[in-house]
N, C-alpha and C positions, 0 to 999 in steps of 0.2 A: 829401875829409876823412875819410870813412869808411875808405877804403883805407889812409890814413896811420895811422889808429887801429889797424886790424888789423895793419898792418905793424909798428908799434911794439910791439904786444903779443907778437908771435911772436919766439922766439929766433932768432938768426942761424943759418941752415941750415949744417950741416957740409959740408965738401968730400969728395966721394966719388970713387971711381975713375971713370974715363971710361967703362968698359964698362957702367956702370949708368946712365948719363945717358939713353941712348936709351929704355931700358925705363921709366924714371921719367917721361919726357916722355909716353910713350904712355899710361901709367896715369893721369897727371894730366889728360891730354887727355880721356880718357873721363869722368873725374870732372867736369871743367868742362862737358862737353857735357850731362851729367846735370843739373848744377846750373842750367844755362841753360835746360833744358827746363821748360816750364810745367806739363806733365802729371804728371811724376814727383814723388813725395814726397821732401823733402830729408833727412828723418830717416835713412833707410837709407844714403844716400850719405855723410853726415857721419859716421855710425857706422863705416862701412868705412874712413874716413880714420884714425880713432883706433884702430881695432882691427887695422889691417893690420900696421904695424911701429912699433917705438918711435921716437919723434921724427918720425913721418911727418907730424905736423901742422905741424911747423916747416917742413919742405920744402914742404908744401902752401901754407902762408901765403906763402912766398917765391914760389912759382909763381903764386899768386893775385895777389900784388902786381904781378908782372911782367905778368900778363895784364891787370890794370886799367890799367896804364900804356899798354899797347898799345891798349886801347880808347879811352883818353883821347886818344891821338895821332890815332886814326882820327876821333874826334868833332871834334877841332880841325881836322883837314884838311877835313872835310865842312863845318863852319861857315865856314871860310875860303872854301870854294868857293861857298857860297850867300850870303855876306854882302852882296855888291853887289846881288844881286837883292832881298834884303830891304830894303836901303836904298832902292832904287828903288820898291818897293811902298809903303814908308812915305811916300815923297814923293808918290806918287799919291794915297794916302789923305788926306793933308793937303789936297791940291787938291780932293778930292771932298767933304771935310767941309763946306765952305761951301755947296756945292750941296745936300748932304744936309740941312743945317739949313734952307735955303730950302724944299726939298721937304717937309720935316717941317712947316714952317709952313703950307704949302699944304694938305697932307693933313689937318692938324689943323683948318684952317678948313673944308675940304670935309666933314670928318667932323661938325663942329659943325652946318654947314648941313644935312647929310644927316640928322642926328639930329633936328634941329628939324622937317625936312620929313617924316620917317617916324614921328614920334610919333603923329600922328593915324591913319596907316596901321596902326601897330602896334595901336592901340586897336581899330580896325575889324577887323584880322586876328584878334584875340582873340575878338571877337564872332562872326566867321565860324567860327572853330575851335569855339567852343561850339555854334553852330548845326549845324555838321557832326557834332559828337559826338552832339547830340540826334537829328539825322536818322539817323545810323547806329544809335543805340539804338532809335529808333522802327522802323527797317527790321528790326532784329534781333527786336524785340518782335512785329512783324507776322508775321515769318517763323515765330517760335515759336508764335504764336497760330494761324497757319494749320495748323501741325502738331497743335495741341491741340484746335482746334475740332472736327475730325472725330471725335476720341476722345470729346469731350463729347457730340457729337450722337449717336454710336453708343450711348453709355451712356444718354443720355436715351431713345433709341429702345428700348433694352433695358428700361428701366423701364416704358415704355408697353406693350410686348409682355407683360411680366409682369402688369401690371394688367389687360390685356385677355385674359389666359390663353392667349396665343399662345406656348406654351412651346417648341414646336419651333423657331419663328422666333427666339425669345429665345436658344436654345442656339446657333443659327447666328450670331447677333449676337455672342454671347460668344466664339465661335471666331474671328470676324474681329477682335474687340478684342484677343484674346490673340496672335494670329499676325501681325496687320498693323499695327494702330493703336498699341497700347500700347508695343511695342518702339521706335517712333519717338520717343516722349517718356518713356521709362522713367525718366529722371533726375528727373522731377518727383514731388513727394510725393503729389499727388492721384492720379497714375497708379498709384503703388504701393498706395494704398488701394483703388483700383478692382481691381487685380490680386488683392489679398487677399480682396476680397468675392466675386469670381467663383466660386470653389469652393463657398462657402456658398450662393450663389444656385443653383448646380447641384444641390446636395443638396435645397434647398427645392423646386426644380422636380421632382426625382425623387420626393420624398415626396408632392407634390401630385398628380402624374400617377399614382402608385400608389394614392392615395386615390380618384382618379377611376376607376381600373380596378376597385377594389373596389366602388364604387357601380355601375359598369356590370355587374359580375358579379351583384350583387344584383338589379339591374333586369331582366336577361335571365332570371334565375331566376323572377321574378314574371311576366314577359311570355311565357315559354315556352309556356304554355297557349294564349294568343291566337295566337302565331306558328304553333304546331302546328295549331290549328283552321283558320287561314287557309290553310296549306299543304295540309291534308287536303281542305278545300273546293275548292281549285283542282284538286287531283288528281281529286276526285270529278267535278267539272264537265267536266274533260278526258276522263275515262273515259266519262261520260254522252254527251258529244258524239261520241266515236268509236263508241260503241255505237249511237247513233242513226243515224250515217252508215252503219254496217254493216247495220243493219236495213233502212234505205231501199234499200240496194243489193240486199239479198236479197229484198225484198218482191215485186219483179216476178217472181222465180223460184219463190217458195214462200210459201204462206200457211198458217200453222198452224191446225189445226182449232179450232173453238170448242166449249167445253163449259160447261154450266151446272151449278153445284154450289150447292145450297141457295139458289137464287134469285140467285146471283152468277155473272156471266159471266167466265170465265178464258180467256186465250190464253197461249200460250208466251211471247210478247213481253211481255205485261202482267206476267207473273211476273218477267221479267228487269228490268223497270222499277221493281218494288216497292222494290228496294234504294236507288234514287236519289230516292225521293219526298221524303225529308227535306231534300234540298238544292235542290229545284226552286224553293221560295219565295224562295231567296236568289239566284236566277239573275241578277236585274237589278241587284243591289247591286254597288258598286265593290269589286273584290277588291284588298286591300292586300297588299304583299309584306313580306318580313321587314325589308327596308331601311326601309319606311315605318313599321313598328311599333317598330323598335329603332334607337337612335342608336349607330352603331358608331364614331363619331369618338373616344371615349375610348380605344378599343383602338388605333386607328391612331396617335393622338397619343402614347400611352404607349409603343407599339412604337418609333416614330421617336425619341422622347426617349431611351429606353434604348439604341437603336442609336447615336445620336450620342454618348452618354456611354460607349460601349464596353462596356455591360453588358447587351447583348441576350440573352445566354444565360441570365442570371439571370431576366430578365423572362419568357422562353419557359418556363423550368422552373416558375416560379411560376404562370403562366397555366394550363399543362397540369395541374399538380397540383390547382389549384382546380377546374378543369373536371372532373377525374376525381372529385373529392369531390361536385360537383354532380350528376354522372352517377349516382353511387351513390344519392344522395337521390332523384333523379327516378325511378329504377328501383324504388324501394321503394314497393309499393302500399299502399293503405289496407286495413285489416282487413276492412271490409264492402264491398269493391269489387265482389264478385260479386253483390251484392243488386240492383243497378240497372245499366242500360246507361250511365247518366251516369257512374258510377264508372269503367267501362272507357273511356269517351270522354275523360274528364279525364286518365286515365293515358296513353292513346295521344297525346293532344294535347301533353302535357308532353314526352314522349319525342321526338315529331316536332319540336317547337319546339327542343329541345336540339340535335338533329342538323342541323336547318336552319341554325341559327346557326353551328355548327361548319363546315358546308359553305361557308357564306358567308365565314367567317374563312379557311378553307383557300384559297379562290380569290381573296380580296381582299387577302390579305397574302402575303408571300413568306417562308415558313419558320416563321411563328409556330406553326402546326400543320401537320403533314405528313400525307400520305396514309396512311403507316404508323400514325401516331398515331390518326387517325380510324378506321382499320380496327380497330386494337386496341380502341378504345372501343366500336365497333359490335359486335365479336365478344363482348366482355364483356356488352354490353347485350343482345345477341340471346340469349345463354345464359340470362341472368336473366329476360328477357321470356318465353321459352318455358317456363321453370320456373314462373314466376308464373301464366301462362295455364293451364298444365296443372293446377296446384293449384286455382285459383279456378274454372275451368270445370267441374271435377269436382263443385263444390258446386251448380252450376246444375241445377235440376230443371224449369225452365220452357223449353220448346223455343223459344218466341218470343224469350226473352232470349238463348239460345244462338245463334239465327239472327242477331239483332242484333249479337252478339259477332263472329260470322263476318263480317258485313258490315263491321264496324269493322276487323277484322284485314285484310280484303282492301284496304280504303281505306288503312289504315296501311302495308301492304306496297307498294301501288302508289305511295304518296307517297314513301316512302324509296327505292324503286327508281328513281323519277324523279330522285333526287339521287345516284344511282350506288351505292347500298348494296345488297349482295347479300341477297335475301330468300327464297331457295329454301327455307330451313329453316322459314320461316313458313308457306309453302304446304304443306310436309310436316306441320307442326303442324295445319293445317286438316283433314287427314285424320283426325287423332286427335280434333279437335273434332267432325268429322263423325260419328265413332262415338259421341261423347257426345251429339250432337244426335239421332242415331237412337235412342239409348237413351231419351232424354227423350220423343221422339215415341212410341216403343213403350209407355212407361209411360202417356202421355196417352191413346193409342188403346186401351190395355187397359181404362182406365176407361170410355172411350166404348163399347167392345164390351160390357162388363159391364152398363152402363146399358141398352143396346139389348136385351140378353138378358133383363134384369129386367123391362123394360116390354113384352116380346113376349107375346102371348096364345097363341102356339103353335097357331094355327088358320089354315086357308087364308084368303087375302086375299079379302074379298068386294068385287066391283065392281058398281055399280048402273048406271053409264052408260059410254058410249064414252069420255068425257073422263077418267073415273077410270081406265079401262083404259089409255088412252094415257099418262096420268101415270105409272102404274106401269112401263109398258114403256119410257118415256123414261129412267127411273132405273135400270132393270135390263133386261139383254138377254134377255127372255123371248119365246119363239116356240113356240106350240103350235097346229097347224092345227085340231085338234079343238075346243079351247077357244075359239078365235077364231070358229068356226062356231056356237057355242052362243049362245042368246039371253040378254039381260040380264034379271035379275041372274044373275051367275055367280061362281064362285070360282076363284081361281088356286091351284095346289097348294101353293106356298110360303107361309110366314107373313110378316108385315110386316117382320121383322128382316132378311130376305134382301136386299131393295133398299137398306135402310139400311146393312147391312154392306158391300155392293158400293160404295155411294157413299162410305162412309168410307175404304175402301181407296183409291179414287181421290183423295180428299182427302189421304190420307197420301202418295200419290205426288206430288201437287202440293207438299205441305209438304217432302218430301225433295228435290224438284227445286229449290226455293228455295235450299237450301244448296249445291246443285251449281253454281248459276250463279256466274259471275265468278271461278271458280277456274282459269281459263286451261286448261281441259281440253277434249279433243276430244269430239265428240258420242258417239263410241263409248264413251269412258270414262264420260261422264255416263249413257249408257244402261246401262252395266254397274253403276254405282252405284245407279241407280233399281231395277234388277232385284234386286240383292243386298239392298237395304233392304226392298223389297217381300217378298222371300222370308223375311226375318227377321220381318216383320209376320205373314205367313201361317203360317210353320212354328213360330214361337215364341209370339207374342202371341195371335193368333187361335186357334191350336191349343190353347194353355194355357187360354184362356177357354172354349173348347168343352169341353175335358176337365173343367174345374172345373164347368161347367154340367151336364154329363152326370152328374157324381158327386153333385150336390146332392140331398139327401133328398126335397125337395118335387117334384122332376121325376118325373112318372109315366110310365106306358107311352105314353099319348097324346102327351105332350110329346116323349118319345124318338122316337116314330115321326115326328113333325113335324120333329125335328132331323135325322133321317136324310134326310127329303125335302129339307129346306133345304140340307144339305151337298151333296146330289146336284146341286141347281141351282147352288150356288156353284161346285162343281167344274166344271160345264159352262161357267160364265162366265169361267173363268180365261183362256181363249184371247182373250176380249174385253179382258181386262186387259192381256195382252201386246200386242194391237193398239193399245190406248190408249197404252202406253209407246212403242211404235214411232212413233205419230203425233206424240208430243211431241218425240222425239229425232231423228226422221228416219233412224233406223238400221234397216236391214232385218233382220228376224229370221233371215234366212239367212246373215248375216255370221258369219265364223269367230269362235269364242270367245264368241259371244253367250250370255249366261246365260239359262237357261230358268226360268220360274216353277215353284216347287215346290208350287203350290196343290193339284194333283191328289193328291199324297201326303198333304198336310195334311188335306184334306177326307175322303180315304179313311180315314186314321187315325181322324179324329173319327167317321166313320160306323161304322167297326169298333168303336170304343169304345162308341158308342151301341147298336150291335147287341149287343155283349157285355153292356151294362147292361140292355138289354131282356131278354136271356136270364136275367140274374141276377134282375131284378125279377119276371119271370114265375115263376121258380123260388121266389123268396121268397113270392110270392102263393100259389103252389101249396102251399108249406109252411104258410102261414097256414091254408089250408083243411084241410090234412091234420091240423093241430093240433086242428081242431074235431071230428075223428073220435072217435066214442064207441062202439066195438064192445063187445058183451057176449060175450066170448070163450068163455063157458061155456054159451051158449044151446043148447037141444036141437035146434032147427031154425030155419031162416031166416025172415025176415018176408015173403018173397016179392016184395020190391021193393028197389030200390037205396037206399043210404044217402042221407040228405038233404044232408049236407055234400058228397058227391061230385056230386050233381046240381047243386048250386050252383056247384061248381068247374067243371063242364062248361059250364054256362051262361055263366060268366065267360069261359072260354076262347073260346066261340063269339063272344061280343060283342067280345072283344079282337082276335081274328083278323079280324073284319070291318073293324076300324080299319086292319089291315095291308094292305088292298087297294091303297093308294097306294105301298106299299113295293115295291122290286124283288122279283121272284118268289123269288129265292134267299133273300133275307132273311126273308121271311114263312115260307117252307118250313122254313128252318133254325130259326126261332123255334118253329114248330109241332112240328117233330121234337124239338127240345130240350125243350119242355114235356112232350111225351108220354113221352120217356125219363125225365125227372126224376120225372114222376108214377109211372111204372112202378117206378122205383128206390125211391121213397118208400114205395109200397105194399109192395114186397118187404121193405124194411127194417122196416116195421111188423110183418110176419109173423115176422120173424127177430129181433125185439127181444129182447135178453137178459133184460130185465125181465119179459117175457111168459113165464110158466112153463107155461101149459097152454092148449090150444085145443080146442074141441069141433068135431065135424063140422058142427054147425049153423052155427057161426061161419065155418067154411070155406065152407059153402054161401052164407052172406050175403056173404062177401068175394068169392065167385065172381060173384054178381050185380053187384057194383060193378065188377069187372073187365070184365064183359060190357058195361056202359054205356061204359066207357073204350074198348073195342074198337068199339062202335057209333059213338062220337064220331070215332074215327080213320077208320073206313070212310066217314063222311059227307063226307069231303074238306073239312074246315074251311078249308083253304087250297088253292087250285087249283094243279095242277102236279105232284102226286105220281103216280107210275106204279103201278097195281095196288094191292096191299095193303102198300106200302112203309111207310106210317105205322103200320099195325097191327103190324108187326114190332117196334115199340117195346115191345109188351106180350107178346111171344112167350114170354119166360122165365116170366112169371107164368101165362100160359095153360097151358103144358105142365106146370108144377108143380101147378096146381090140378086139371088133368085127371088127373094121376097119382093124386092123393089122392081125387078125386071118384069115379073109376072103380075105384080100388084095384088098378091094373094093375101090380103089382110084378114079376110074373113076366116080363112083356114088357120092363119097364125093365131088369131085371137081365140078362135074356138078350141084349138088343140094346145094352147099354151099350158105348160106344166105337165103335159102328158108325155110319158116315155116314148111313145110312138109318134110324137109330133114331127112333121116334116121339117119344121124350122126350130128344132130343139136347141141348136147352138146359137140362136139369135137372142141376144139380151134385149129386153124391152128398152133399157136406157140407150143402148146403141141404136136401136131402130128409131127411137124418139129423136135422138140427136140428128141422125141423118135425115129423117123426115122433115124436121124443122128447117134444115138447110135447103130443102127443096120447096118449102112453103113460100108463098108470095109475100116477101118482106121488103122488097126493093121496088121502087117505082121505075127506076131506070131499066132494070132487067127483071121483068115479072114473068116467070116461066109458066105461071098458072093462068095467065090472062085469057088464053084461048079456051081453057077449061071452064072458066067462069062464064064466058060468053056462050059456049056451046053446051056445057053440061054442068049446071049449077049443082046438080045432085052429087056429082063426084067431089065437088068442093066441100059440100056438107059431109061427105064420107071421110074426107081427110081430117076435117075438124073433129068428127066423131072418133076416128082412129087415134088422133093426137090425145083426145081426152082419155080414151081407154088406155093408151100407153102410159100417160102420166099417172093414171090410177094404178096401173101395174107397178110402175116405178115407185110411187109413194107407198104402195103396199109392201114392196120389197124392203124399202128403207125403214118402215115401221116394224 
């Protein structure tokens, strides 16, 4: 019907020429193929029909109509071909219809019966389904709970660890929660809350552990004193034990000599044990270690916590910084530390305690402090300690305190050396302290020597019995065969200060030895130290005391004589002091580089000073007598006897020189010769005094009588040992001068002047001129030459001639 409508609408196609038929057929064939294709759009194809040629659509419609008819014929042919089969199929369907209806009835009945039978099953199946769903939900819940329960248990465990302050374990639990448990159930809200709380808990743990560390640092600062005291006591007991073992081992080979000083018995070993006495009472007490006194767990805990938190470096830096600050505080001494040994002991205990703790931290932890850090701290501390000890030890004036300081330094050094710290500089410091100790000893012994000298009576020691004699000899090495043969009572030549000085020198050696012990020095070095310190005592302290004693105004000639005797005996005893040191140190005096005692020079110098003081005091005494001289220089003639002052002077000299019998011969002879020379010089000066204007011949005669008494004294040999008239030669100048004036032998003098054989060889022309001018008539009131001018003018001319010749000689000497 459609094809008819299309055909009716199109105009009748025109007839064209035959040669175009084939081409049109081909074109329309392609168009129909496109139209019949399902995939291609129709718009383009239809447009090409109308756009191709005018009236092309008419021909298209004709071709389309023809093509439709062809298809209709083909459809009709096909239907005709299958029509019989269709009829047969319909017939069969009709036959099956009855059976199908019957079957439908049966199926319906079966379905009804099945529905009725399955209604209860359906109900039960629903129940089963619900149970299965519940069971599945429960299984899922159990599964999820099994994942959550460990998380909750771990979190609960974390809370318990925090409450019990087991922070390191708590951090490990947090780590497990974060890495293992929470990721399994991270979808749950409570896990997210847990995960958010963990950083806060870590910070709390970090703050708490840091607070514990601060408490620990404060605690060890307070306990350093006790820790150091304990460590030093352990080191002291260890040193005492080793020393005792060494002494027992050497006891069978050598026994040190025994000496008794002031009623106390000393041995070399007993001196070595003195330093340990203060610790012997504590020998039975239980010795605690640093670990027993200090709880180090806060450090370990804090270190582990910061390590787990990945902030170990911050913790290490903080700890080291705080310990450096504490070290500076520990090293700061108290201002009055030098006043008592307890001040030094507290100072050392704190330092030892500090470094014992650091040594424990060094070995108990890995890297919290390093060997380089402790070495840096120790070097800083060592420099500060040495500076402090130098300063404070210089204030110490008590040798006992300096000795106790030395013992503390030795124990301090031994203690820290036991912990591996280098202490050589401390032992070097001890040599400086030893010098300070020796200085304090010298000051102390200077007072002792002064007191001995002040209390000495400067007279020979009287001994009434053999016991008294043995007592003196036991204290001082005195041996004199002649005195030993004498009966009691008898006197020893030295005064009581000699054995006291000798004993005090030995006491000084013992005191010096106490410092030398425990310095880890050889016997040779100790021997050298003792000898050097003893030399200082002899050459400086004792020598100074002797010099001061000799210079004291109240020390008279008798005391000076006794001092010379005393120094002689002390000088002889020096070799016994050397033997004494040798017995203590067991070092042979023949050893190379052994220092010798300088006591010989010390006592020689003191003796020479005393001798010089004797000479000086003798001269002063002579001057005192000379000042008593009261010559009447204008007397006409002499009294016929010597002056009283001179006889008193000679008597004084005789008694004085009798005291010199105990002096060495040369000393007494020198003193006697010096006194005679000084007396001769003083008399000569009296004659030549410029204030004396005139002298009479009578005065010359009186003066001559006094000089004769001096010559008689010299010839009486007041001190034995002078050969011939040696002592008289002291007055030879006076004698020749007086003889020249008494004899008036000017011609001989002037003729023989300058000749070695001159009778008046010792008369100086200037001296003769001065004295002759004093005798010249220069005063109207008292002209001693008046009689000569009247009676013998020639003699006056002779005097004038002599004066001119003397002046000529004097001028010739000056030119």
